[in-house]
C-alpha positions in Angstrom: 14.4 18.2 -10.0 13.9 15.9 -12.6 16.4 14.7 -15.4 13.8 13.6 -18.2 14.2 14.2 -22.1 12.4 14.0 -25.5 13.3 10.0 -25.0 13.9 8.7 -21.3 10.8 10.0 -19.7 12.4 9.2 -16.3 15.0 9.8 -14.3 17.8 8.5 -15.9 21.0 7.7 -13.8 23.5 8.8 -16.7 21.3 12.1 -16.5 21.9 12.4 -13.0 25.3 11.9 -13.4 26.6 14.3 -16.4 24.4 17.1 -14.5 25.7 16.5 -10.2 29.4 16.1 -11.9 29.7 17.3 -15.6 30.6 14.5 -17.7 30.5 10.9 -18.0 30.2 8.9 -15.3 31.5 5.1 -15.2 31.1 2.6 -12.3 33.3 -0.1 -11.7 32.7 -2.9 -10.5 34.6 -4.3 -8.0 35.6 -7.6 -5.4 35.8 -7.2 -2.7 36.0 -11.2 -1.7 33.1 -10.8 0.4 29.9 -14.1 1.6 26.8 -13.5 2.6 25.6 -14.0 6.0 22.4 -15.8 4.0 25.1 -18.4 2.6 28.1 -19.1 5.2 25.2 -20.9 7.5 24.4 -17.3 9.2 21.0 -17.7 8.2 20.6 -20.9 6.1 23.4 -22.3 4.1 21.3 -21.7 0.3 21.1 -17.7 0.2 18.0 -16.1 -1.5 16.7 -18.9 -4.4 16.9 -16.7 -7.6 21.3 -16.1 -7.2 23.7 -18.2 -8.7 26.3 -20.3 -7.1 28.7 -16.9 -7.1 25.7 -14.8 -5.4 24.9 -11.6 -6.3 27.3 -9.8 -8.7 28.3 -12.1 -11.8 30.2 -8.8 -13.6 32.0 -7.7 -11.0 36.1 -8.2 -10.6 37.8 -10.9 -9.8 38.1 -12.2 -6.5 41.4 -13.2 -6.6 42.5 -9.7 -8.0 44.0 -6.9 -6.1 42.2 -3.8 -5.9 44.4 -2.0 -8.6 44.4 -4.0 -10.5 40.2 -4.9 -11.2 39.6 -1.3 -11.4 42.6 -1.0 -14.3 41.5 -3.8 -16.7 37.4 -2.6 -16.3 38.8 1.1 -17.0 40.0 0.1 -19.7 36.8 -2.1 -21.1 34.8 1.2 -20.2 37.8 3.2 -22.5 37.3 1.5 -25.1 33.5 3.1 -25.9 34.0 6.3 -23.7 37.1 8.4 -24.0 37.3 10.2 -21.1 35.3 10.3 -17.7 34.7 9.9 -14.3 34.4 7.1 -11.8 33.0 5.5 -9.3 33.7 2.4 -7.8 31.2 0.3 -7.1 31.5 -3.0 -5.0 28.7 -4.8 -5.5 29.7 -8.5 -5.2 27.9 -10.5 -2.6 27.3 -8.5 1.6 30.3 -5.2 1.0 29.6 -4.6 5.0 29.5 -8.4 5.6 33.1 -8.4 7.1 35.3 -7.1 10.3 34.8 -2.4 10.9 38.7 -2.9 9.5 38.6 -4.2 6.1 36.1 -2.2 5.4 37.8 0.8 6.0 40.8 -0.5 4.2 38.8 -2.0 1.2 37.0 1.1 0.6 39.6 3.9 1.2 41.7 2.2 -1.0 39.3 2.3 -3.8 38.7 5.8 -3.0 41.9 6.2 -3.7 42.7 4.1 -6.9 42.3 7.2 -9.5 42.3 11.1 -9.3 39.0 10.7 -10.9 37.7 8.3 -8.8 33.7 10.8 -7.7 32.5 8.6 -5.3 31.7 5.2 -3.6 28.5 2.9 -4.2 28.5 0.1 -2.1 26.1 -2.9 -2.5 24.9 -5.0 0.6 22.3 -6.6 2.9 20.1 -4.4 4.9 21.1 -7.3 7.8 24.6 -6.0 7.8 25.3 -3.3 9.9 26.4 -2.2 13.3 27.3 1.0 14.7 30.8 1.2 13.6 29.6 0.4 10.3 27.1 3.4 10.3 29.6 5.8 11.7 32.6 4.5 9.0 29.7 4.8 6.1 29.6 8.1 7.8 32.3 9.8 8.0 33.1 8.0 4.4 30.0 9.7 3.5 32.0 13.9 4.5 34.7 13.1 1.8 33.2 11.4 -1.1 29.9 10.7 -2.4 28.8 7.8 -1.2 25.6 5.1 -1.7 24.4 2.4 -0.4 22.3 -0.2 -2.4 20.0 -2.6 -0.8 18.4 -5.3 -2.1 15.1 -5.8 -1.2 13.2 -6.9 -4.3 9.4 -6.9 -2.4 8.2 -5.6 0.4 5.7 -8.4 1.0 6.9 -10.7 4.1 5.6 -13.6 2.6 7.5 -13.0 -0.6 10.2 -12.9 1.0 10.6 -15.4 3.0 9.3 -17.9 0.1 13.0 -16.5 -1.4 14.4 -17.5 1.6 15.4 -13.3 1.7 16.7 -14.0 5.9 15.2 -10.5 7.0 11.6 -9.7 6.5 10.2 -5.9 5.4 10.7 -3.8 9.3 14.3 -5.1 9.0 14.7 -2.9 5.2 13.0 0.0 6.7 14.9 0.5 10.2 18.0 0.2 7.8 16.7 3.4 5.0 15.8 5.5 8.2 19.3 5.3 9.3 21.5 5.4 6.2 18.7 8.8 5.8 19.3 9.9 8.9 23.0 10.0 8.6 22.6 11.8 4.8 23.5 8.8 2.9 22.2 8.3 -0.5 19.5 4.7 -0.4 19.0 2.9 -3.6 16.5 0.0 -3.1 16.7 -2.8 -5.9 13.1 -4.9 -6.2 12.7 -8.0 -8.3 9.4 -7.8 -10.6 7.8 -11.5 -11.2 8.6 -13.0 -8.3 6.9 -16.5 -7.3 3.3 -15.7 -6.2 3.5 -12.1 -6.7 0.3 -10.3 -8.7 0.9 -6.3 -10.5 -0.9 -5.2 -7.3 1.7 -6.4 -5.6 4.6 -5.7 -7.4 2.8 -2.0 -7.3 2.7 -1.5 -3.7 6.7 -2.4 -3.1 7.0 0.7 -5.1 4.2 2.6 -3.1 6.2 1.0 -0.3 9.8 2.7 -1.3 7.7 5.8 -2.4 7.2 6.5 1.3 11.2 5.8 2.1 12.9 9.0 1.2 15.0 6.4 -0.9 17.3 8.0 -3.6 17.7 5.5 -6.1 15.8 2.6 -7.4 16.7 -0.4 -10.1 14.2 -2.5 -11.2 15.1 -6.4 -12.2 12.9 -9.0 -14.2 12.9 -12.2 -12.6 14.9 -15.0 -13.8 15.8 -18.7 -14.1 19.4 -19.7 -13.3 20.8 -23.2 -13.7 21.8 -24.9 -10.2 19.8 -22.7 -7.8 15.9 -22.9 -5.5 14.4 -21.1 -8.3 15.0 -23.7 -11.1 14.1 -26.6 -8.4 10.8 -24.4 -7.3 9.8 -24.3 -10.8 10.4 -27.7 -11.6 8.1 -28.5 -8.9 5.5 -26.3 -8.8 5.2 -24.2 -12.2 4.7 -20.2 -11.8 4.3 -18.1 -14.3 7.1 -16.9 -15.6 6.3 -12.8 -17.4 6.6 -12.0 -20.9 8.0 -9.4 -22.3 4.9 -7.3 -23.6 4.1 -7.7 -19.0 7.1 -6.8 -17.8 7.5 -3.8 -19.8 3.8 -3.0 -18.8 4.4 -3.7 -14.7 7.7 -1.9 -15.4 6.0 1.2 -16.8 3.4 2.1 -14.5 5.9 1.7 -11.0 8.1 4.4 -12.9 4.3 6.1 -13.8 3.6 5.1 -9.8 7.2 6.5 -8.6 8.6 9.7 -7.0 9.7 12.1 -9.5 12.9 12.5 -7.8 13.8 9.2 -7.3 17.0 7.9 -9.9 16.8 5.4 -12.1 19.2 3.5 -11.7 18.2 0.1 -14.0 15.1 -0.7 -15.7 16.4 -4.0 -16.5 18.6 -7.5 -15.0 21.5 -8.4 -16.9 21.5 -12.4 -16.6 24.1 -14.7 -17.0 24.1 -15.8 -20.2 25.7 -19.0 -20.2 23.4 -20.1 -16.9 20.0 -18.6 -18.0 17.3 -20.8 -18.7 14.6 -18.5 -19.0 13.6 -15.9 -20.6 15.6 -15.9 -23.0 14.3 -12.1 -23.5 16.0 -10.8 -20.6 19.3 -10.8 -22.4 18.0 -8.4 -24.9 18.8 -5.4 -22.6 18.5 -3.1 -25.2 15.4 -3.9 -26.5 13.4 -3.8 -23.1 14.2 -0.8 -22.2 13.5 0.7 -26.0 9.5 -0.7 -25.3 8.9 0.8 -22.3 10.4 4.2 -24.0 8.3 3.8 -27.3 5.7 2.9 -24.5 6.1 6.0 -22.3 6.3 7.9 -25.4 3.6 6.9 -27.2 1.3 7.3 -24.2 3.4 10.6 -22.5 3.5 9.0 -19.6 6.2 10.5 -17.3 7.5 8.8 -14.2 5.7 10.3 -11.6 2.3 11.0 -13.3 0.2 8.5 -10.8 2.5 9.3 -7.6 0.4 10.4 -4.7 1.2 11.1 -1.2 
């Protein structure tokens, strides 16, 4: 089933939620005060080269606030735009399966109890931070609520994963996705366009790889340079091409056309912290990016999946 409209020729998350839950659904980004094994000396002490000093989830709640406080503050902000709706508790910051099983169980269940209109839980994490006990916990949660696991892949190419200091390879990602899908848990994969050394075909290869994994959703991001990151240093020492807006739009549209038409598109651009951004400045204009993608698809009557083949 697809959720296309005259305006959007791909499966938007908003349309999917409205169809499934018959309501506006708001994701409330929470900070469970987790760390990341790629930043604390387990794999390295630097993390992925594109991450800010704060790590992933720059816009999640305050890690020093308890979950009810975080939830209610963000809920209040959401309701300035949308008066009514349901909620998904979203553990976004850092690696949210990287911790003692008791902590995971306590936080995840607490999050689900924060509001009677919470209809699901999203957990952002890494493919190398799972154990049999964690899989069992997630399977249990999945039986009582709408659970989605978000996994950073960034690229299917191992040489790129090594360059960006990802800390795991493609096979690790594949095994984790298969283990989650075996338990009927939905998976959303994150990818980044414009990584150093990657050409357009390599970015298309990542889409084709994900098509074969049975994922339910995807987030497509643009690479951007942030201050005080290893990526900034790499760029200064060995400048690489940064995609223009036009290039990004053309590549992303082609990726959407290659993408299976049952996969839900959660994002089609990144959201850089303004005070840390070095380049490209066009990434700050999120609505411009999405509008250009929509315009190109409508102009040429392109649709998600129209280039897909098994």
